N, C-alpha and C positions, 0 to 999 in steps of 0.2 A: 504493500500500500504506500502510495506517495505521501509526502508530508502534507500537501494540500488536501488530499483525500482524508487524511487523519484529522487535520484541523477542521474540516467541514463536519466530520462526525462529532467532534468536541463541541463546536459552536451549535450544531443542531440539538444536541442533548441539552446544552445550557438554555436554549430557547424553550425546549420542552419542559424543563424543570421550572423555569420562571413562569411559564404559562400555567402550569399546574399549581404553583404557589398562589397565583392570582385568580385561581378558580376559573381558568379559561381553557379552551381546547387548544392543544399545540398547533393544529392546522389553521388556527385563526391568525397566526403570525407568519408572514412570508420572510424568508431570508434573501436579502439582496446582497450579493457578493460584490464589493466595491473593488474593481480591478484597475482603477486609475494607476498609472505609472508602471504597471506590471505588463510583461509581454504577452502576446497572444498565446504562446505556449503554456503559460501559467493558467490562463483562462481555459484552455483546452483540457488541461489536467483536471480542473474543477468540473468541466462538462463530463468528462469520463467518470467522475465520481458522482454524477447525478445532479449537479447544480445547473439551473437553467436561466436564472435572472441575474443580470450583471449591471453594475452602475459605473458610469464614467463621468469625470469632471471636466475633461478637456476635449473640446469638440473634434479637432483634427485627429488627435490620438484615438478617440473613440470610434470615429468613422473608419479609420484605417484598420482598427482591430475588428470591427464588425465585418469588414470585407475579408480579412484574413481568416476569421472563424467560419465564415460562410464557405470558404474553400476547404477548410479542414474537416468540417462536419456538416455538410450541406443537408443531410437527412434529419438533423436534430434541430427543431425549432427553438431558438433562444429568444429571450426577452431583454431588450436593452433599454436602460433607464438613464436619462441625462440628469445629473444631480449637481452640476456646477453653476456658477454665475453665467448669465446669458447676455451676450453682446448682440446688438441689433444686426451687425453684419454676419452673424453666425446662425441666425434663426433658420435660414433655408436648409443648411446642412442638418440641423437638428430635426427639423420637420420632415425631411426626406429619409432620415436614417434611424431614428429612435422610435421606440414604442411608447415610452413614458417620459414625461418631464416633471421634475419635482420642484422647480425653482422659479416659478412665475411670480413676479412681484410688481409688475407694471402692466397696465392695460395695453400699451403699445407693443410689448413683447408678445402678449397673448394674441393680439390681432395679427401680427406678422406670422406667428406659428400657424394660426388658422388659415390665413390666405395662402401660405406656402406648403401646407400639407397636401401631398399628391392625392388626387381623387381615387387612384387605384389602391391606396392603402387604407386600412381600418383607421377610424378616428384616433387621434393622439390622446392618450390618457394623461391627465395633468393634475398636479397639485399646486396649491398656492403656498409659497414660503412666507412664514410669519416671523417677524422679529419680536420674539416674546420678551426679550430683556429691554427693549427700547433704546438700545445703544446706537448712536449715530454711525458707528463703524460697522455695524452688523447689517447683513443683507436681509431683505424681507419687508413685507408690508406691516405696518403697525396693527395690532389687534383691532383697534377702533375702526380701521379702514378696510378690514378683511371682508366684511359682508358685502360692501359695495363692489369690490373687485370680484368677489365670488359670483355675484349675480351677472356681472358683465361677462366674465369668462364662460359661465354656464350657458349663455345665450349665443356664443360664437359657434359657427359651423365647423366641422372637422375636428373639434376638440370635445372631450368628455371630462368635465370636472369631477375628480374622484375624491379629493380631500385636501389635507393640510400637511405641511412639512415644517420642521424647525430644527435648528442646531443651537441648543442652549449653551451658555458658558460652561466650561468644564467644572465639575465639582467632584470631590472625593467622597462626600458623605451621601449615603443612600437616600436619606430623607430629603436632603436638599436637591438631590437629583430628581427625585419623584416630584417635588414641588415645582421644579422648572418645567417638567413635562405636563404637569397638571394644568398649567396655564393654557397649553395648546389643546389639551383634551376638553377643557371646559369651553373654550372657544368653538371647538368642533361641535360639541353638544348644543351650544347656543345657536349656531348656524343651522343645524339640522332642525331645531325647534322652530326656526323661522321659515322653514320650508325649503331650504337649500339641500338638495340630495347629495350627501357625502357618505363614503364608506371606507375611507382610507386615512390613517394617521401614520405618516412616515416620520418616525423619530426613534432615536437610539442607535448608538454605534458600538464599536468593540468594547469600550470602557464603561458604557452606561446602558446597555440594552436591557439588563434585568429591570431597573426601575422604569424604563420606558414601557416594557411589557406589562408591568404592574399598573401603569396608567393608561393602558389600552392601545399601545402601538399595534398596527396591523402589518407594517413593514419595518424591519430593522436593517440598517445599512452597515454592513460589517466588512472591513477590508483587512486590516493588519492581523487580526486574529485568524484569518484564513490564509493570506498570502505572505505574511511576514512584514518586517519593518520596511518603510519606503525610503527611497532616495528622492528628495524633491529637487528636481532640476528644471522645472517648468515655471514659467511666469503665470 
C-alpha cells in the first residue's frame, strides 16, 4: 500500500469517528483531497486508492492536472473543485474545466462563471465564501451581505448554488475551533430558513476537520494529511 493510500485510510477513519461523535452518519461528510502543488502522479495514486474528488487552488496548475489525469485514467470519472481566490481573467478556465467552485465572493465573478460555463457541461456547482472573522485581509463576503449575494447567485443560469464555505483563523483549542465554524453553520441555517436552498457546508481542513464535522460540515478539505507537507513556490 502506498503512503497516500494509507493516509487516505487514516483520514477517512478520522472522519468516520468524528461523525459518529457528532451523532451523524459518516456518509454525510465528503472528503475533498486538496492536491494543490502536488503532481498528477500523486493524485493518480489517490485515485487508485479510491479517492474521486480533488481540490485545486491555482487555476493553471489545476487545468493542467485535470488534463493529465484524464489521460491517465480516462475511464474513472473524477470531480474537480476550485477552492482558491478567483481573478476575473481566470473565470473562463474555471468555468470550462471544474465541476465545483467554493470561493465566490462577488456578484461579478458569479456572473462571469455563469456566462462562460459551456452549454455542453452540467451546471457548475458553487459555494459562497464567507469571511466569518470580519478581517479586512480575509477573503469572502461578510455574513451580513451573504443573503443578498446568495439570492443573486441562485438566480444565475448554468450555476447551482449549493452552500457556504469559510476558512476561519487557525486555532488550537477544540472549543474555539467549533465556535468559529458555528458562525458559518448558523448563517447557513438562517439562509435556509429564509428560503434559500442550500445543502453544503464546506469547512474544515487537516488540522480542524473534527470540530468542523461536529458543527455540520458536509465537505472537509484535506491536503497535507493525505499528500504530505507542501513546498509553496507559487504566487
